[in-house]
Wavefront OBJ file of the C-alpha trace (Angstrom):
o trace
v 47.703 115.469 18.488
v 48.672 115.668 21.842
v 46.733 117.657 24.151
v 47.350 119.805 27.183
v 44.546 117.515 28.798
v 46.915 114.314 28.065
v 49.904 116.206 29.140
v 48.505 116.547 32.593
v 47.146 113.444 32.836
v 50.708 112.068 31.790
v 52.417 114.526 34.384
v 49.807 112.932 37.044
v 50.850 109.197 35.785
v 54.386 109.801 37.809
v 52.702 110.832 41.063
v 50.452 107.370 40.778
v 53.549 105.647 40.036
v 55.122 107.337 43.150
v 52.397 106.826 45.257
v 51.984 103.045 44.474
v 56.048 102.992 46.011
v 58.111 103.323 42.502
v 61.431 105.413 43.634
v 61.828 106.929 39.753
v 59.324 106.460 36.745
v 59.363 107.955 32.821
v 56.562 108.064 30.655
v 56.325 108.323 27.464
v 52.917 109.185 25.100
v 53.310 108.253 21.669
v 50.136 109.215 19.089
v 49.937 108.590 15.544
v 48.092 108.657 12.502
v 48.704 107.913 9.034
v 46.418 107.723 5.699
v 47.342 105.682 2.675
v 46.338 105.191 -0.893
v 46.897 102.357 -2.759
v 46.476 102.341 -6.294
v 46.938 99.380 -9.498
v 47.607 100.501 -12.549
v 46.781 103.789 -11.712
v 43.505 103.550 -10.101
v 42.551 103.558 -6.811
v 43.323 100.006 -5.104
v 43.055 100.403 -1.324
v 42.064 103.748 1.100
v 43.638 102.911 4.415
v 43.671 105.231 7.668
v 45.729 103.522 11.020
v 45.711 105.581 13.950
v 47.707 104.922 17.410
v 47.998 105.495 20.939
v 50.438 104.395 23.543
v 51.435 105.097 27.168
v 54.738 103.377 27.893
v 55.907 103.297 31.340
v 59.159 102.725 32.783
v 59.083 101.970 36.797
v 61.922 101.542 38.936
v 60.797 100.092 41.724
v 62.930 98.956 45.266
v 66.350 98.460 42.711
v 64.019 96.339 40.206
v 63.065 97.483 36.825
v 59.979 96.893 34.604
v 57.931 98.699 31.260
v 54.980 98.693 30.535
v 52.407 100.108 27.666
v 48.797 100.898 27.313
v 46.589 102.277 25.044
v 43.947 103.884 27.545
v 44.250 107.363 28.571
v 41.341 107.285 31.163
v 42.684 108.646 35.018
v 41.396 105.946 37.047
v 42.148 103.055 34.352
v 46.182 104.289 34.487
v 45.984 104.475 38.457
v 44.973 100.783 38.398
v 47.417 99.745 35.643
v 49.988 101.535 37.648
v 49.367 99.798 40.980
v 49.415 96.574 39.540
v 52.754 97.645 37.405
v 54.462 98.398 40.344
v 53.446 95.324 42.164
v 54.729 93.412 39.250
v 58.057 95.085 39.160
v 58.159 94.510 42.542
v 58.590 90.348 42.291
v 61.019 90.852 40.086
v 65.162 90.801 40.946
v 66.883 93.497 41.395
v 69.299 94.982 38.868
v 71.401 97.758 39.904
v 72.613 99.137 36.780
v 68.572 100.292 35.969
v 68.276 103.894 36.689
v 67.192 107.305 35.065
v 69.803 108.968 32.881
v 71.782 111.886 34.840
v 69.502 114.910 34.490
v 72.735 117.216 33.694
v 72.722 114.473 30.409
v 68.834 114.999 29.541
v 67.416 117.422 26.945
v 65.714 120.813 27.952
v 65.406 122.671 24.379
v 62.293 120.440 23.069
v 59.837 122.701 24.595
v 56.642 122.646 21.644
v 58.005 120.090 19.962
v 58.479 121.449 16.559
v 61.712 123.076 17.245
v 63.144 120.907 14.252
v 60.938 122.203 11.970
v 59.961 118.939 10.676
v 56.193 119.704 11.258
v 53.909 120.647 8.628
v 50.495 122.637 9.510
v 49.304 122.002 5.931
v 48.797 118.344 6.959
v 45.861 119.598 8.842
v 43.998 120.738 5.416
v 45.004 117.617 3.633
v 41.243 116.044 2.911
v 40.117 112.671 1.115
v 40.002 114.427 -2.010
v 43.720 115.383 -1.993
v 45.100 112.254 -0.689
v 43.177 110.408 -4.006
v 44.821 113.019 -6.237
v 48.326 112.829 -5.066
v 48.500 108.927 -5.294
v 46.182 109.137 -9.056
v 48.877 112.257 -10.352
v 52.093 110.416 -9.234
v 51.137 106.965 -11.160
v 52.384 106.620 -14.615
v 49.754 103.673 -16.242
v 48.064 105.345 -19.186
v 50.087 108.628 -19.813
v 52.471 108.878 -22.165
v 56.069 107.880 -21.136
v 59.307 109.046 -23.381
v 63.148 107.812 -22.891
v 61.926 103.921 -23.219
v 63.976 101.284 -24.947
v 62.107 100.525 -27.986
v 59.473 97.248 -27.599
v 59.532 97.910 -23.990
v 56.067 98.294 -22.338
v 54.804 98.831 -18.819
v 53.305 95.474 -17.260
v 52.237 96.598 -14.092
v 52.389 99.235 -11.682
v 51.682 99.212 -7.761
v 52.033 102.695 -5.688
v 51.213 103.974 -2.386
v 50.797 107.395 -1.228
v 51.007 107.674 2.179
v 51.056 110.886 4.898
v 51.200 110.560 8.579
v 51.554 112.715 11.802
v 53.492 111.450 14.763
v 53.603 113.073 18.375
v 55.660 112.045 21.397
v 55.761 113.420 24.715
v 58.337 112.364 27.393
v 58.528 113.247 31.414
v 59.914 111.628 33.856
v 59.886 112.055 37.903
v 63.590 114.034 37.830
v 62.059 116.819 35.894
v 62.171 115.924 31.993
v 59.683 117.086 29.971
v 60.513 116.969 26.412
v 58.225 117.133 22.930
v 58.936 115.891 19.517
v 56.042 116.285 16.425
v 56.330 115.790 12.960
v 55.130 115.100 9.804
v 55.802 113.110 6.899
v 54.672 112.683 3.233
v 55.895 109.853 1.105
v 54.929 107.847 -2.397
v 56.457 104.416 -3.272
v 56.355 102.281 -6.513
v 57.142 98.864 -7.610
v 57.027 98.419 -11.631
v 57.086 95.298 -14.072
v 57.882 95.806 -17.593
v 58.475 93.402 -20.447
v 61.399 93.424 -23.063
v 60.250 92.794 -26.718
v 61.324 89.056 -25.963
v 58.287 88.620 -23.533
v 61.267 88.674 -20.554
v 60.181 90.549 -16.972
v 61.713 92.826 -15.107
v 60.677 94.606 -12.197
v 62.191 97.596 -10.031
v 61.125 100.229 -7.339
v 61.190 103.853 -6.424
v 60.327 106.220 -3.531
v 60.123 109.944 -1.945
v 59.682 111.063 1.272
v 59.620 115.104 2.993
v 58.323 115.999 5.992
v 56.959 119.089 4.279
v 54.523 119.241 1.827
v 56.268 121.899 0.045
v 59.347 119.919 -0.771
v 57.237 116.505 -1.553
v 57.425 116.133 -5.450
v 56.506 112.104 -6.302
v 56.050 112.827 -10.593
v 59.669 111.171 -11.160
v 59.260 108.063 -9.349
v 57.034 105.971 -11.618
v 60.043 107.246 -14.479
v 63.015 106.701 -12.152
v 61.610 102.611 -11.174
v 60.824 102.040 -15.109
v 64.038 103.285 -16.227
v 65.854 101.439 -13.408
v 63.755 98.073 -14.261
v 64.556 98.899 -17.968
v 68.655 98.774 -17.246
v 68.321 95.524 -15.685
v 67.407 93.807 -19.645
v 70.150 91.521 -20.707
v 71.670 91.130 -17.241
v 74.146 88.407 -16.706
v 76.400 88.125 -14.122
v 80.395 88.570 -14.661
v 83.473 86.977 -14.669
v 83.832 85.976 -11.250
v 87.464 87.924 -9.382
v 88.084 91.034 -7.638
v 86.473 94.359 -8.647
v 86.356 97.519 -7.917
v 83.071 98.568 -6.438
v 80.683 101.603 -6.731
v 77.436 101.441 -4.439
v 74.754 103.299 -5.698
v 73.425 105.873 -2.777
v 69.780 104.294 -2.670
v 71.359 101.268 -1.576
v 74.762 102.212 0.124
v 73.247 102.141 3.789
v 73.069 98.398 3.392
v 77.037 98.603 4.355
v 76.781 101.035 6.543
v 73.987 99.819 8.812
v 76.377 96.748 10.272
v 78.980 99.143 11.610
v 76.618 101.662 13.807
v 75.267 97.712 14.559
v 78.290 96.566 15.994
v 79.243 100.123 17.772
v 75.902 99.614 19.548
v 76.714 98.797 23.659
v 74.594 96.100 23.771
v 75.838 94.096 20.907
v 79.611 95.055 21.965
v 78.343 93.829 25.450
v 76.714 90.599 24.502
v 80.221 89.928 22.345
v 77.821 90.039 19.207
v 79.601 92.634 17.534
v 83.313 92.079 15.452
v 84.099 96.018 16.705
v 84.826 94.842 20.213
v 87.944 96.548 21.895
v 87.638 98.939 18.608
v 87.111 102.594 20.453
v 89.666 105.249 19.792
v 91.703 102.629 17.562
v 92.220 102.903 13.452
v 90.135 100.506 12.233
v 88.676 101.808 8.785
v 90.355 103.440 5.879
v 92.024 106.734 6.453
v 88.973 108.018 3.798
v 86.292 108.014 5.998
v 84.372 110.066 8.288
v 80.884 109.054 9.344
v 79.563 112.168 11.610
v 76.258 111.959 13.710
v 74.028 114.942 12.877
v 70.681 114.784 14.493
v 70.096 118.636 14.282
v 69.649 119.097 10.580
v 66.850 121.168 10.594
v 63.809 120.221 7.838
v 65.012 116.682 7.652
v 63.091 113.269 8.921
v 64.906 112.204 11.245
v 66.367 114.928 12.928
v 65.404 114.858 16.716
v 66.573 116.460 19.960
v 66.546 113.708 22.476
v 66.170 109.930 22.402
v 63.924 107.385 23.970
v 65.360 108.226 27.541
v 65.168 111.711 27.259
v 68.609 112.086 26.773
v 69.903 115.254 24.750
v 71.706 114.070 21.153
v 74.724 115.206 20.713
v 76.212 116.092 16.946
v 79.969 114.710 16.479
v 81.958 112.128 14.597
v 81.342 108.519 15.224
v 84.211 107.259 12.963
v 86.478 110.317 11.726
v 89.602 109.369 9.221
v 88.832 105.350 10.487
v 89.104 106.085 13.989
v 86.718 104.639 15.625
v 85.628 107.943 18.077
v 81.995 107.022 19.877
v 80.305 104.151 21.127
v 76.135 103.919 21.424
v 75.638 103.442 25.129
v 72.390 104.275 26.785
v 72.485 104.635 30.678
v 71.531 100.855 31.389
v 74.312 99.451 28.866
v 76.639 102.092 30.543
v 76.618 100.555 33.920
v 76.834 97.110 32.406
v 79.520 97.933 30.432
v 81.637 100.892 31.949
v 81.585 102.419 29.216
v 80.680 106.473 28.978
v 76.563 106.834 28.188
v 76.569 108.663 25.133
v 72.850 108.436 23.256
v 71.389 104.884 22.621
v 71.839 105.365 18.935
v 73.158 107.401 16.198
v 70.112 109.352 15.179
v 70.807 111.228 11.559
v 74.384 109.240 10.418
v 76.008 111.291 7.189
v 79.303 109.591 5.694
v 81.400 112.628 4.651
v 82.543 112.909 0.781
v 85.594 112.381 -0.333
v 87.761 113.166 -2.158
v 85.581 116.218 -2.475
v 82.477 117.744 -1.684
v 81.388 117.707 -5.420
v 81.931 113.928 -5.495
v 78.726 112.182 -6.864
v 78.250 108.313 -8.133
v 79.449 109.210 -11.644
v 82.683 111.153 -10.286
v 83.609 108.072 -8.439
v 82.960 105.744 -11.748
v 85.332 107.895 -13.436
v 88.264 107.977 -10.569
v 87.763 103.671 -10.551
v 87.582 103.675 -13.865
v 86.831 99.643 -14.105
v 84.604 97.914 -11.888
v 80.881 96.904 -10.731
v 78.049 99.408 -10.080
v 75.832 97.840 -7.483
v 72.237 99.186 -7.777
v 70.378 96.567 -5.118
v 71.284 94.239 -2.804
v 68.773 90.670 -3.172
v 69.053 89.010 -0.206
v 72.026 87.540 1.666
v 73.603 88.119 5.360
v 75.840 89.589 7.794
v 77.483 87.552 10.922
v 77.156 90.652 13.455
v 79.790 88.569 15.931
v 82.587 88.474 12.876
v 81.890 90.899 10.417
v 81.585 88.456 7.521
v 78.915 89.064 4.987
v 77.374 87.596 1.735
v 74.883 89.962 -0.581
v 73.493 89.056 -3.714
v 73.448 91.881 -6.104
v 72.782 93.504 -9.476
v 73.487 96.770 -11.255
v 75.845 97.108 -14.188
v 79.287 96.808 -15.263
v 81.895 99.717 -15.881
v 84.779 100.895 -17.604
v 86.384 103.988 -18.155
v 83.617 105.229 -16.078
v 80.973 104.222 -18.243
v 78.077 101.890 -17.675
v 78.402 99.111 -20.506
v 76.379 96.366 -19.551
v 73.642 94.872 -16.775
v 74.515 92.343 -14.214
v 72.937 89.837 -12.205
v 73.520 86.973 -10.316
v 76.472 87.677 -8.383
v 77.566 87.623 -5.066
v 80.220 89.936 -2.817
v 81.676 88.212 -0.186
v 83.972 89.395 2.480
v 84.709 90.966 5.764
v 83.172 94.241 6.772
v 86.404 95.548 8.321
v 88.870 94.564 5.322
v 85.646 96.337 3.024
v 86.200 99.291 5.124
v 90.026 99.193 5.134
v 89.597 99.452 1.052
v 87.195 101.908 1.223
v 88.444 104.792 -1.293
v 85.595 107.421 -1.394
v 82.184 108.622 -0.770
v 79.801 111.121 -3.084
v 77.713 113.842 -1.844
v 74.667 112.620 -3.533
v 72.857 111.472 -0.537
v 69.158 111.290 -0.785
v 67.901 113.764 2.324
v 64.228 111.208 2.546
v 67.046 108.944 3.624
v 67.520 108.019 7.331
v 70.940 108.000 7.096
v 72.752 110.440 4.945
v 75.085 108.151 2.671
v 75.907 108.685 -0.738
v 77.892 106.675 -3.034
v 80.249 104.652 -1.846
v 83.572 103.194 -3.599
v 85.649 100.185 -2.703
v 88.561 98.439 -3.776
v 89.058 94.719 -4.485
v 86.075 92.877 -3.624
v 85.210 89.712 -4.049
v 82.718 89.292 -6.783
v 81.620 85.658 -7.426
v 78.867 84.527 -10.544
l 1 2 3 4 5 6 7 8 9 10 11 12 13 14 15 16 17 18 19 20 21 22 23 24 25 26 27 28 29 30 31 32 33 34 35 36 37 38 39 40 41 42 43 44 45 46 47 48 49 50 51 52 53 54 55 56 57 58 59 60 61 62 63 64 65 66 67 68 69 70 71 72 73 74 75 76 77 78 79 80 81 82 83 84 85 86 87 88 89 90 91 92 93 94 95 96 97 98 99 100 101 102 103 104 105 106 107 108 109 110 111 112 113 114 115 116 117 118 119 120 121 122 123 124 125 126 127 128 129 130 131 132 133 134 135 136 137 138 139 140 141 142 143 144 145 146 147 148 149 150 151 152 153 154 155 156 157 158 159 160 161 162 163 164 165 166 167 168 169 170 171 172 173 174 175 176 177 178 179 180 181 182 183 184 185 186 187 188 189 190 191 192 193 194 195 196 197 198 199 200 201 202 203 204 205 206 207 208 209 210 211 212 213 214 215 216 217 218 219 220 221 222 223 224 225 226 227 228 229 230 231 232 233 234 235 236 237 238 239 240 241 242 243 244 245 246 247 248 249 250 251 252 253 254 255 256 257 258 259 260 261 262 263 264 265 266 267 268 269 270 271 272 273 274 275 276 277 278 279 280 281 282 283 284 285 286 287 288 289 290 291 292 293 294 295 296 297 298 299 300 301 302 303 304 305 306 307 308 309 310 311 312 313 314 315 316 317 318 319 320 321 322 323 324 325 326 327 328 329 330 331 332 333 334 335 336 337 338 339 340 341 342 343 344 345 346 347 348 349 350 351 352 353 354 355 356 357 358 359 360 361 362 363 364 365 366 367 368 369 370 371 372 373 374 375 376 377 378 379 380 381 382 383 384 385 386 387 388 389 390 391 392 393 394 395 396 397 398 399 400 401 402 403 404 405 406 407 408 409 410 411 412 413 414 415 416 417 418 419 420 421 422 423 424 425 426 427 428 429 430 431 432 433 434 435 436 437 438 439 440 441 442 443 444 445 446 447 448
């Protein structure tokens, strides 16, 4: 997507910045294209094409810093834009912590942008008829459906197929030059069913892949329908403490607050329940969370962050001990923490008690409890870690689902929750950004 001419112009912008008075600069060019085909009840409903191009310019001038963006790529226009931007930065208060990352921390291996094998040349051969076929082939409306409960019918189906191309090129005045290019093929669907009593239930499913050869949306519609059927007759269980298994498709909801709390910005602002946690045993010894940004062929894998700092593989939490904060260059100066990367790139929760563990295995291990298959609103206080989430799912005994559950809340504190962490499955979805399998916890407060 990004041409050699555009790359040369972006490099020239560094020269413009220096000539106008900037001591340092970082220029990032991002280009993307996305095509979408939305369907309604098995028919094409809407066709959309989106194209975006942005030049982000970070300027360091006389000890001050400013960030600016433009979508114009004409040489003289960019020169004028940078001249005005530099003058603006000169009017800002100095900030001694604003600087480019040390050169030795920056990425040198992202040369072509395709090192992670998540760019598929097949993208360039997809035309409008192919996109239309992909969207209609994935739809289930008007097609035979097997395995549904007696008397259940499909009321509506809203699907969306999309494919996209994303390209980013970063240079700075210290000699950084790196690139990341990827494609993505996606399908998501939401369905509504009606049971014999006339009650309606809705659910969804989705899939994604950076490679067309690995993309298969054929099961999405049926999966969404079966998930909706699993809600029929749902009711709250009695309030109390239960073992809890969280399905892999929603498990990241309980991991994201931990990652947010380990970000140096949250820590510096005092808006984190993990202040002072580095090097301490905070969670269950069963918990090990790794950052694995170099998983080739998987969406989300990346060699560098937005500063151009090279990503690294390693533990974020190991055996319940916090091993790493997410610290960019600026926050390192503000906090005194050693700089790492701006955020976890590809977090993966290690399976426990064995690599073969999955949702069914965790339910068997716990025997009795509630399987959470969806979160329905709720919130978390990032400063204290207190949370309250609405849930729906299945009550299970002897490791087997017995009846659907809805209109219940789980409440507690994230530190206490993860101290009661019992196990994780290896059944994470490769198409998800976070590789989190099914989760098992003990002594969780449920209220109906």
